[in-house]
N, C-alpha and C positions, 0 to 999 in steps of 0.2 A: 504493500500500500504506500509506503514511504517513497519508493521509486516512482510509482505512478504520480504521486503528488508533486514530486520534483519535476517530472516531465511537464505537468501543467504549469508550474512556476517558470520553467525554462521557456515554454511557449509564450507566456505572458511577457517575459523579458525580451524574447526574440521579436515579438510583435511590436513592442515599443521601439526597439532598435531599427526594425525595418521601416517604421514610420519616419524615424530620424534620418535614416539613409536616403529615404525618398526626398525629404526636405526638412531642414531645421531652420529655414529662414523665418524670421518673425513676421507676423501679419498685424498690421496696425489698423485701429479704428479711431473714431473721434475721441472716445474715452481714454485711449492709450496715452494721450498727451498728459492726462492728469497723473498717471503713475510714473511716467518718464520725468515729469517736472516735480515729483515729490509733493503733490498737492496736499496741503494741510487739511482740506475738507474731506479727505478719505482716510480710513484707518491706515496706519503706517506699514503694516507687514509686507504687503506685496511690493510697495515702492522701495522698501529697504532691501528686499531680495534682489530687485533689479539693480539697485545701487551697488550691492556687494558683488553680484555677478559681473557687472560692467567693470568694477574696480579690479577684479581678479583676472578676467579674460578679455576685457576691452571690446566686447561685442554683446549683442542681444541674442545671438544664437545660443549662447550658454544658458539663457533664461528658458528658452524653448526646450533645450535638452534636459534641464533640471526639472521643469514641471511635467514633462512627459514621463521621465523615469520615476518621478515621485508618484504619479498616478499608477504606474505599473506596480510599484512597491505597495501602495495602498490596496490594490486589488489582490495582491498575493497575501497580505496580512488578513484581509477580509475573508478570503476563501479558506485560509488556514483556520480561522476562527469558526467558520461554518462547519468544516470537517470535524473539528475537535468537539464542538458542543452539539451539533445536530446530526453528525455521522452521515453527511451527504456522500453519495457515491461519486466515482470518478467522472461519470457522464454529466451529473448535475454540476460538479465543480467546473468542468470545461464549459458547460452551457452558461453558467453564471458569469464566468470570467469573460466570455465572449460578449455577453449582454452588457456588462459594465464597461467593456472596452469600446463598444460601438460609438458612444457619444463623443469620445475624444477625437475621432476622425474629423469631426467638424471644427473643434476648437483648440487642439493641442498646440498650434503655432501662435495663437492669439496672445498679444500682449495686453491681456485683461485678467481679471481676478478669477474667471471661471475655472481654468485648469487647476489652480491651487485650491480653490474652494471645493471643487469636486473631489479631489484627493483627500482633503481634510475631512469632508463629510463621510466618506467611506471609512476612514480611520476612526472617526468619532463613533459611528455605529458599531464598529468592530470592538472598540474598548468598552462601550456601554454593555454589549453582550457579555464580555469577560467580567465586567464589574457586577452584573446581575447574577451570573452563574458562579462566579468565583471572586467574592469580595475580598480584596486585600489592598494594602497601601500602594503597591506598585501599579495596579490597574486604576486605582483612584487618581494617582498622580498623573499618569498618562492621559486619562480622560480629561482631567482638569487642564493640562497643557494644550490638548487639542481643542477644547472648548474655547480657551483663551485665544488660540491661534485663529479660530474661525471668527471670533468677535473682532480681532485686529485685522482681518482680511476684508470683510464686507460689512457695512452697517446693517445690511439685510438680516444678519444673524443675531440681531438684538432679541429676536424671539426665543433664543435659546435660554434666556433667564427663566421664564415660567416653565419651559419644558424640563430643564434640569432640576428645578425646584420640585416639580411633581414627580420626576423620576426618583429623586433622593427620598421623597416621602414613601414611594412605592417600595424602594429597597429596604427601608426601615420596617415596613409591614411584613416583609418576608421572614425576617428574624431579627427582632429588636434587641440590640445590645448597646450599653452605654458608650462603649468605645466606638462603635459604628456611628452612633449619633454625633459624637464629637468630631469624628473624622469628616463626616459629610457636611457638618456646619462649617468646619474649617475650610473645606474645599470650596464651598459656595462663597464664603466671605472673601477668600483669597482671590477667586476669579473676579469678583466684583471690585475689589480694591485694586488689583493689578491692571485690569482692563481700563478702569477710569483714570488711574495714575499715569499709565502709558499714553493714553489719549491726551490727558492734560499736559504732560511733559512735551509731547509732540507739538501741541498747540502753542505752548509757551516758547519753545525753541524757534518756531516759525511764525511768531506773532506778526511780524511785518507782512509776511506773505498772506496771512489770514485777513488782514485789513483790506488788502488789494483784491483777493479772490472773492470775499464775501460781498464786495460791492459790484464787481464786474462779472463774476461767473455765476450764472443763475441755474444751470442745469445740474443741480446737486441737492441732496437732502430730501426728507420726506415731504416737505411742503411744495416741492416742484410739481408733484402729481396731484396733491390735494388742492392746490391752487387751480389747476386745470379743471378738476372735478367741480370745485366750488363755482367757478365762472360758468361752466357748462350747465349746471342745474339751476342757475339763477337768472334774473332778468334785470332790466334797467331800473325798475322800481326799487330794487334792493339797495341801490346806491344810497338811498336816504338813511340807511342803517348806520352810516359813517358820519361822525361829527367833523372830521378833518376835511377842510375845504379842498385841499390839494388831492387827497385820495378820491374824493367824490368826483372831482373834475377828471382825473385820470380814468376812473372806472366808467364814467359816462362815455368817454372816447372809446374805451375798449368794447363796451356793450353796443355802442352804435355800430362799430365795425363788425362785431359778431352778428348783429341783426342783419346787416347788409349782406354778409356771407352765409347767413342761415346756418350757423355752426353751433347754435345752442340746442338744448334738449327739446325745446318747444318746436323746433324746426326739424331736427335730425336726431332720431332716436332708434336707428337701426342697429343691427348687431355690430358690436365693437365700435363704439362712438369715436375711439381714438383715431381711427382711420382718417377722419376729417378734422375733428375738433382739436386734438392735441396740437397738430401742426398750426392750425389757424389761430388758436388762442395764444400760443407761444409767440407766433410771428407778430401778432398785434400788440402783445404785452411787452416784448423785450425792451425796446427803446423807451417806451413810456414809463416803465417801472424803474429803469436806470435813471432817467431824468428826475422822477419823483424821489428816488433815494437820495440824489444829490440835493434836491430842494429841502428834504426833511432831515438831512444830515444823518441818514441811517443806511441800511443796506437792503438789497433786493430780497434776501432771505427773510428778514424781519417783516418786510412789507407783505410778502406772500403768506407768511404765518398769520399776520393780523387779518388779512383779507379772507384767507381760508376759513379761519375759526368763526369769524362773524357771519359769513355767507352760509356756511354749513349749519351753524346753529339755527339760522333763520329758515333753512330749507332741509331740515334733518330727515324728514320722511322721504323726500326726493333722493337724498344722499344714500340712505339705506337701500332704497329701491335700485339705485345705480350700482352699488356694491354687489348686490345680489345678481344683478344683470351681468356684471363683469364675469363672475365665476360661472354663471349658467351658460353664457355665450362662449366661453373659452374652454375651461377645463373642469366642467361640472363633475365628471366621473371621478377625478382625483380630490373632490371634496366630499361627495356623498359616500364613496367607497371607504375612505379612511374614517368618516364619521360613523358608519355602520360597524366598522372594525373596532373603533374606540368603544362604542356601546357594548358590543359583544365581549371584548377583552376585559372591560371594566367589570362587567357582571361576573365573568369567569374568575377574575383576580380576587374580587371580594369574596366569592364563594370558595375558591380552592387555594388562593395564595400561590399560584404556580408561577414559575420563572417565565415560561413561554407566554403566558397571558400578560405579564408585565412588559416583556419585550414588544409584543404586538400593541399594547397600550401606548408605550413610548413612541413606536414608529408612526402610529396613527396621529398622535399629538404633534410629532415632529413634522409630519406632512401638512396637517391642517394649519399649524402655526405659520409655516413657510408660505403657504398659499394666502393666508389671511393678511400677512404683512404686505405681500405683493398687491393684493386687491385694494388694500387701504392706502398704501403709500407708493405704489409703482405702476408701471405699465406691464400688462400681462404678456410676457414673452417666454417661450419654452426654455431659453437658456437660464432663466431665473429659477426654474422649477426642477432642474436635473438633480439638484443636491438631495432631494427627498423622493421623487417619484420613481426613479429606477430602483432604488433600494426597497421601496414599498412593494413593487411588483415582484422582486426577487423573493421577498418573504411570503407573499401570497403563494408563489410557486413552492416554497419550502413547506408551508403548512399543508398544501394539497398533497405534496409528496409524502409527508409524514402520515397524513390521514389514509392515503391509499396503501401505504406500506403496512400500517396497523390493521387495516381491513383485510389485506391479503394474508397477514400472519394469523388473524383470527380464523379465516376460512381454512387455512392449512391445519390449524389445531383441531378443527371440527372433523 
C-alpha cells in the first residue's frame, strides 16, 4: 500500500513539474499590480512572498514555481490524511488528486492570491481533520499557523473566525478536558492577536502609502461591492436621507446618470445584475467620488461606507431580496446542499458525538460562510469559491463511498 501511495504522490509531483515545463511565465491581471507594489490595502503575505522570491531569484517565474509546487504539496498532504483517517483506496486517492489538480490548470501562473489561497485551504482542511480525529498540540499549532496564513492572504477569509470558533466548541463536545479547553482558547486568542498585530504593523510601516491609496484607489474593500448594491437598489428620492450638501449633490448626479442608462433595479432586474450595473455604477461614480473626497477632506472608502450603510438601511428589504437573488442566480446548489448537510450533520453530532459528523458540520459551515461573504461583500465569481466547493464535493464522494462500502460489507455478512 505504501508503494502505491508513493506512486500517487510521484504522479502529483510529476504533474506539477510538467505544468512548469510547459510554462512558468507569470500571467498578470489588473489586480496583480497591487501585490507587485506591496499595497497596504491587502493582507501582506502574498506580497511578501513575491518580494522574497524576487529578492532571491530576481524574477517572477520563481513565484509561479513556488505556488505550483506548494499546491502539489498540499494535495499530497490532503490525500495522505484521507488515506490515514478514512482508509480510501488507491483508485479514490488518484481520483481525488486529479479532481483537486484540475482547477490549477486555469490559474497556476497567475500573479494573484488564488494559487496560494487554494493550497492553504486544502492544508487547512487536512489539519482540521487531524485535529478532530487526533487532538494534540502539534496538529493544533499547524492548524493555527495555516488559519493565520489564510487571514494574511485574502481579506475574504475573515469568515474563518466564526467557523473556527464553532469548530473548537465542537471539538470540546467530543471529549471535554480542561487542558483541551485551555489549548483551544489559547489558539483562538493567538490567531486573533497575531492577525490584527501583523495587519496593524503593516499599516503602520506603510502609513504614507495608505494615505495615497485610500484616496485614489477605490477598487478594494468590502464597501466596493456594497456601494454598488446600495446604489442599484435605491433611487433619487433616497438622496434626501443625507444631510451633507456635497454628498447629496454628488448622488443626484450619479442617480441621474443611472436613470439615463437604466442601470438601477427598477429598470434592470434580470439574472446577474452585475453584468450591466457594476460597470455602469462604477464608471459614473469614480471621478465624482474622488472629487467629493477631496472636497470633504476624506477618502473614497469612507464615502462608500457612509453611502452604503445609509442606503441599505433605508432599503433593507430590497437588499435582502438582492442577496438572495445573487446566490439563487449563480451558485444556489452550493448553498442549499451545504445547508442540508449542516442540518443533517448537526443532528447527527448532537445525537452521536461522532468525528465524521463534526467534520461534515465544519465543511458545510466553511462553504456557507465563504459563499455568504462573497454574496454580501463581493462579486460572484467561480475563482472566489474554489477554496471550499471542490473540497465539499470530495467529501460528498467520500461519504457515499463509505456508505456503499458498509452496505456491501453488510450484504456479505448476511
